[in-house]
C-alpha positions as CSV (number, residue, x, y, z in Angstrom):
1,M,-5.5,-8.9,-1.2
2,S,-2.7,-8.5,1.3
3,R,-2.1,-5.1,2.8
4,R,1.6,-5.0,1.8
5,C,3.3,-3.1,-1.1
6,D,5.3,-5.4,-3.4
7,I,7.7,-2.6,-4.2
8,C,8.5,-0.8,-0.9
9,G,7.1,-3.2,1.6
10,K,4.8,-0.7,3.2
11,G,2.2,-2.3,5.4
12,S,-0.3,-1.7,8.2
13,L,0.6,0.3,11.2
14,S,-1.0,0.2,14.6
15,G,-1.3,2.8,17.4
16,N,-3.8,4.5,19.6
17,K,-6.8,6.7,18.8
18,V,-6.8,9.4,21.5
19,S,-10.0,11.1,22.3
20,K,-10.4,14.6,23.8
21,S,-10.7,13.1,27.2
22,K,-7.4,11.2,26.6
23,I,-9.0,7.7,26.4
24,H,-6.7,5.5,24.3
25,V,-8.2,2.9,22.0
26,R,-6.1,0.7,19.7
27,R,-6.5,1.2,15.9
28,T,-4.8,0.4,12.6
29,W,-3.8,2.6,9.7
30,K,-3.9,0.8,6.4
31,P,-1.9,1.9,3.3
32,N,-3.7,2.7,0.0
33,I,-2.9,-0.5,-2.0
34,V,-4.0,-1.0,-5.6
35,S,-3.6,-3.9,-8.0
36,V,-1.6,-2.9,-11.1
37,K,-0.9,-4.9,-14.2
38,T,2.6,-4.2,-15.4
39,E,5.1,-5.7,-17.8
40,I,8.5,-6.9,-16.4
41,D,11.0,-8.7,-18.6
42,G,8.3,-9.4,-21.2
43,R,5.9,-11.0,-18.7
44,T,2.6,-9.5,-17.6
45,L,2.4,-9.4,-13.8
46,T,-0.2,-8.1,-11.4
47,L,1.4,-6.3,-8.4
48,N,-0.1,-5.0,-5.2
49,M,1.5,-1.6,-4.7
50,C,0.9,1.6,-2.8
51,T,-0.2,4.6,-4.6
52,R,2.9,6.5,-3.6
53,C,5.1,4.0,-5.5
54,L,2.7,4.1,-8.5
55,R,2.9,7.9,-8.5
56,S,6.7,7.9,-8.2
57,G,6.9,5.9,-11.4
58,F,8.7,2.7,-10.0
59,V,6.7,0.7,-12.6
60,T,4.5,1.7,-15.5
61,K,0.9,0.5,-15.8
62,K,0.1,-1.7,-18.8
63,V,-2.8,-0.4,-20.7
């Protein structure tokens, strides 16, 4: 599963983990992506979307 939201396009971010002694180590932050079955225009689709978009109600889950 790709780490990209189909609704808002949110993806992985990269940066530095900084320890107490100021040593910088590269790391990534990954979004919370879930697969959701939804109905759009009468068709059932499976979307990969972040939980923030799901919570905001951009699509409704198909039960």
